[in-house]
C-alpha positions in Angstrom: -52.9 82.2 110.0 -55.2 81.4 107.3 -54.8 78.6 104.7 -53.5 80.9 101.9 -50.6 82.2 104.0 -49.6 78.7 105.2 -49.5 77.3 101.6 -47.4 80.2 100.4 -44.9 80.0 103.2 -42.7 76.9 103.5 -42.8 74.9 106.7 -39.9 74.1 108.8 -37.6 72.0 106.6 -35.2 70.5 109.1 -33.0 67.6 108.1 -33.9 65.2 105.4 -34.6 61.6 106.1 -36.3 59.9 109.0 -37.2 61.7 112.2 -36.7 60.4 115.7 -39.9 58.3 115.6 -38.8 56.5 112.4 -41.3 58.3 110.1 -40.5 60.6 107.3 -41.0 64.4 107.3 -43.1 66.1 104.6 -41.9 69.2 102.8 -44.2 71.6 101.1 -43.5 74.5 98.7 -45.5 77.3 97.1 -47.9 76.4 94.3 -46.4 75.9 90.8 -48.5 77.0 87.9 -48.2 75.2 84.5 -49.7 76.4 81.3 -50.8 73.8 78.8 -51.2 74.8 75.2 -52.9 72.8 72.5 -50.9 71.7 69.4 -54.1 71.5 67.3 -54.7 74.3 64.8 -56.8 77.1 66.1 -59.2 77.0 63.1 -60.5 73.6 64.3 -59.9 71.7 61.1 -57.9 68.9 62.6 -60.3 66.6 64.4 -58.1 63.5 64.5 -54.5 62.6 65.0 -52.4 62.5 61.9 -51.1 59.2 60.6 -47.5 58.2 61.0 -45.2 59.0 58.1 -44.0 55.9 56.2 -40.7 54.5 57.3 -37.6 55.4 55.3 -35.5 52.4 54.9 -31.8 53.4 54.7 -30.0 52.0 51.7 -27.5 49.3 52.6 -24.0 50.0 51.5 -22.7 47.9 48.6 -19.0 47.8 49.5 -19.2 45.1 52.2 -20.8 42.7 49.7 -18.2 43.6 47.1 -15.4 43.1 49.6 -16.8 39.7 50.7 -17.3 38.7 47.1 -13.7 39.7 46.2 -12.4 37.8 49.2 -14.3 34.7 48.2 -13.0 35.0 44.6 -9.4 35.3 45.8 -9.9 32.4 48.2 -11.4 30.3 45.4 -8.6 31.1 43.0 -6.0 30.2 45.6 -7.7 26.9 46.4 -8.1 26.2 42.6 -4.4 26.9 41.9 -3.4 24.7 44.8 -5.6 21.8 43.6 -4.3 22.3 40.0 -0.7 22.3 41.1 -1.2 19.1 43.2 -2.9 17.3 40.3 -0.3 18.4 37.9 2.5 17.2 40.2 0.7 13.8 40.6 0.2 13.4 36.8 3.9 13.9 36.0 5.0 10.5 34.9 8.6 9.5 34.5 9.2 9.1 30.8 10.2 5.7 29.5 13.9 5.2 28.9 15.1 6.2 25.4 14.9 3.4 22.8 18.7 3.3 22.3 19.2 2.5 26.0 16.6 -0.3 25.9 18.4 -1.7 22.8 21.8 -1.5 24.4 20.5 -3.4 27.5 19.0 -6.1 25.3 22.2 -6.5 23.2 24.2 -6.9 26.4 21.9 -9.8 27.4 22.6 -11.4 24.0 26.4 -11.4 24.5 26.1 -14.7 26.6 24.8 -16.7 23.7 26.5 -20.1 23.0 27.2 -20.1 19.2 28.1 -23.8 19.1 24.5 -24.8 19.5 22.4 -24.4 16.3 19.1 -23.6 18.2 20.9 -21.0 20.3 22.1 -19.3 17.1 18.6 -19.2 15.7 17.2 -17.7 19.0 20.1 -15.2 18.8 19.1 -13.9 15.4 15.4 -13.9 16.3 16.2 -11.8 19.4 18.5 -9.5 17.4 15.7 -8.8 14.9 13.2 -8.2 17.7 15.6 -5.7 19.4 16.1 -3.9 16.0 12.3 -3.8 15.4 11.6 -2.4 18.9 14.3 0.2 18.5 12.9 1.4 15.1 9.4 1.6 16.5 10.5 3.6 19.6 13.0 5.9 17.8 11.1 6.7 14.6 7.5 6.0 15.8 7.1 3.7 12.9 5.1 0.4 12.9 7.6 -2.4 12.4 5.5 -5.6 12.0 6.9 -9.0 12.6 
């Protein structure tokens, strides 16, 4: 056999893997022909590789930023409303009792005056005028000087 015939005909294939001696068998096939074509133009103008095209940066979508901004706005408004409600609740002050109730309580305290003592009678009338002055200032928001 000559070398051309042996290259065209496959040799004994047998089993794959190691043979009895622990070595590997070699398989051979007929020659495979590949045709390589040039991608350069045939007129010979291109002498160098073309430069890369510039990168096209995709536009980022706007809706995630708008959604995040809206969420922060809603969260900020909720926290602001909560803080405002708590401050308002703390600032609520119990109004003072009405002037007539204050006057009634002071007049009840004057009922125990001893009218037999002259100094006690003077203190009674002084306290009575003070109660009346306090009532007028509280009820009518007028300045009632002493």
